[in-house]
C-alpha positions, 0 to 999 in steps of 0.5 A: 392558140390558142394554142386553144381546145375545140371539138365537133358537136353531135347533139340528140333531142333527148340529151337537150333536155338534159344537158347544155350542148353544143349542136350537129356537127356531122349528122352522119356521126350518130349511125356508129353510135349505140343506141342507148346513152350513158345516162349522168356521169357524176363528177365530185373533184376536191382541189384542197391540196393543190398547194401540195400539188395535188387534185383528187377527184371521185367518178360514179359511171350509171354502167351494164354488165359486160365489158367497157372501156373508159377514155382519158382525153388525149388530142386537146382542142386548141392545143391541136395534139395528143398531149393532155397529161397522163403521165400525171395520172396516178391513183386510178382505182374502180370498184362497183358495191364496195368490191374492187374491179380491176382494169388493164391499160390497152396495149395500142391506145395508152389514153384506153382503159379495160374493165369488165362489168360483173352481173347486177352491176348498175354504177361504176365508182371511180377514184384518181389524182392529177399531179399538178408539178409539171413545168412552167412550159408547154402548154395542157401539160404545162403547170398551172397552180401556184400555192396561191391560185389555180386553173382547173382545166376539166380535162386532167381529171375525168374519165369517160366511156368509149362509143360516144360522141362528147356531146351525148355525155353528160357530166355533174361536176361539184368542186371544193376549193381551198378555203376562202378562193374566190373563181370564175368561170363560164361553166353554168352552176346550180348552188354554191356552199362556201368552198363547195360549187355544183354545177349544172350538169353539161354535156362532156364537150361544154365541161372540158369547154368551161375551165375554172380559175381560182384563186386565194387572190382574185377580182372579177372586173365587169366589162358590160354591167347591166348589158346582155350578154355578160362580158367579164375579166376573171383574175387569180394571181399571186399577188394582192398588186398584181389584181390592179389591171387601170383604169384606162386598160378596163377601158381598152378591154371594154373597148374590146368588146364592142369591136367585136359587136362590130366586126362579127355582128352576133354572139355566139354565147350567153356571156364570156369569160376571161380567165387570166391567170397572172404568175411566173410560175406557170406556163404563159398561153393561151387557149380558147373555149366557146364562153372562156378563154384561158389567159396565162401570163407573167404576176406583174402582167396588168400593172408593169409598163412592158409586161402590158405590151407584151401582154396586149395581144394575148386576150385579144386573139382568144377571144377572136377564137370564140368565133373563129375556131369555136363556131366555125372551125374546120371539118378536120378539128372537129372531131367527135369525142377527146379521141379521134385524131384531128387534123391541121391542114387549116389551121392557117385559118383557124390560128392565121386568121385569129392572129390577124383579126386579135391584132388588128382587134387590139389596135383598134381597142387602143391596148396597140397605138398605130405605131406599136401596131405597125412595129409589131407588123414589121417584126414579123414581116422581117422575121419571117423574110428571113426564114431560111426554112420557107426555101424546103418547107411550105407553110401549108406543111407546118399547119399539117404536121402541127402536133409536131411543131408545138412541141419543137425544140426551139433552136433551128427554130428559123431552119425546121420552121414552127407553128408559122401558119399563126403569123405568117397566117397573118401576113396572108390574111392581111394580103387578103384584106387589102386584096378586097380592099382594091377589088371593091374600091374599098366598098368591101373588107375582110370586116364583109367576111367576119360579118359572112362567114361567122353570122349566123343566129347566136345567142348561145355556143354552136358549131358550124363546120368549114373546108378550105371551098368555103372559104373561097365560096366566102371570098368570090361573094365578097369581091369575086377574084382567083382566091383558089390560086390567091392562097394556094400559091402562098400556102404552098410556096417555096420562096426565100420571101414573105407574103408581103403584098398586104404591106405592100399594096397597103401604103407601106413598105418594109424597111431596116435601119439602126433605130429601135424598135419598139417591140424588138425592145420590149420583147428583149427587156421583158425576156431578157435577150437581145435579139440581133437576127437581123444583123448577125443572126443571132438571139442570145440571152442576157448570160451569153447563151446562144439562143438561136442562130439565123442558118446562114447569117453572118453568126451562122457562117462563122461557125455559131451554133446555139446552145454555145456561150458568149464568154468575151467580144473583141476582148472583152467581157461579154455584156449584151451592150458590149455585142451591141456596141460593137455591132453598132460600130462594126461598119466603121471597121473593116476587121471582124467581130472577135468572140469567144464562144465556149462549145460545151468544156470547149473554147473557141475564137470566132471571126464573123464577118459582118459590118452592117450596123445595128439593123432593125425593121419598121416600116415605111410609109409609100405616100404616093399610095392610100394608106390602107394600113390605116383603113385597116385598125380604125375603130368600128365602134365609138371611141371616147377620146382619140386614139393617138399614135405613137411617138417613137423613134418607128419610121412614120 
């Protein structure tokens, strides 16, 4: 997230012989752990009825007589929120020796189930169903299956005993797929017989961190054949045609793997799987894992040019999380289990730095042309330079309140603020990169930070936590400076303007003009909307519905609000082209724009006093300054052929 899954690791010597687990995250966690281990829990998942929107699971727990509390996972790593869809858990039953054992939900902790195990019982049997009829919005609770595919998140279909860190719980999992379906996963496989797969016993941490993608239309693309570690893209789609990733795109993802090798110098995984779900009927987002990523997008994202551009940054972002988020993780997000609340105060590093590195890797690998990257950067810079919510809510609070903001209703995003630590975090880390380059006369950069901060022995998953002081110390080891003041000024600011120092000191400046911005046009086409944020201050769906209004902008001052609908513009029936033309002509007219607005069952004419014409953001070169932005996105790994600049109307 990266939207997005991360847990703390506390492996003990005995379990390291039994399962594949991550190293210790906090040694003192073991002092509160029970003196016995919970043994191996067997989990069998039957996904043969996924077309009917239901999955069945059975579990067998080694138990001892007495009270037992079982947890359903609540806080999902990467979602940074207690959003696992427990309301879709159904048919929960327990038994032992053929006799039913009753259970009771905790009255405060809704994700905890209490049982009393009778004497003489060594194993507890459980069964449950997980209901898949969710809408295609959200993250962990969103749609993940269609008639042709499924993305199985193990945290949806299991319970685990309270009182043990997830590293100290071993699961032996198996999966039965619909007939003929193929699958991809980073989870080690013990054996397979047709549609039945048995996985190697692993820790609960590793299991939850290793989803399985499966489908009737499936393709695996090897990115590093014959190399160790291996990298592949596993694709499940709603049609065979959607699987046809063009050769040039495959080459760009091979370059992405090479670029991460140069950037980080070490890989903290045994092999890596990009798990790509292509469907218009699942939620579209990315969720990071240590040895894989859960990447969901529109069905034709690989074969439609406009959708390819929308898709471009997804895999680079989630891939970076293997280093920044999974290996290096803020201490507040490194919790011992899936029911301990997380603290998101350092999400501007976890997600903001990942957004920055993912962005520049998108350009370095060729998934973005340099001109496209600058257009995207201009759009981000303009968005946050016009975000009124900055004047009352500092960026730090968007991280502190992440678990609330992920689920905020979209309208008034500009005024409320959203999970802004992603893109505004990108601007901050760009500023850091440019500042390091200036302080060291180009001898050091964020490339050096990544090698130092995300280094280590590599070879398999590991976890190393950090706090704010660790980030500052690493920056100081590269380029001595008052980094505490630098970062806190930007994180705690309620200035109306975004941190644009990386752009302005990098040889460019943000400008607005009537020329189209390629990335905005692409977003408008892909999402069927008209984005007039920087002119009249509105975002409108193609049917005239107002998605959002810029607080204090011309449309807001005229009385327009979200959820209204534009029906006519200057007396003419609304269409996106009609409104676009009217805005363009506003420079030569003294009259306001007359909008007939539907507000529920009522209609009202609203006059927008605006005469600035079309206004789109771009980056314009400042010739007397070095082009540090160009240096930042220059490939580090050898490439076959040159990466051309973009020949569009964007300012150069």
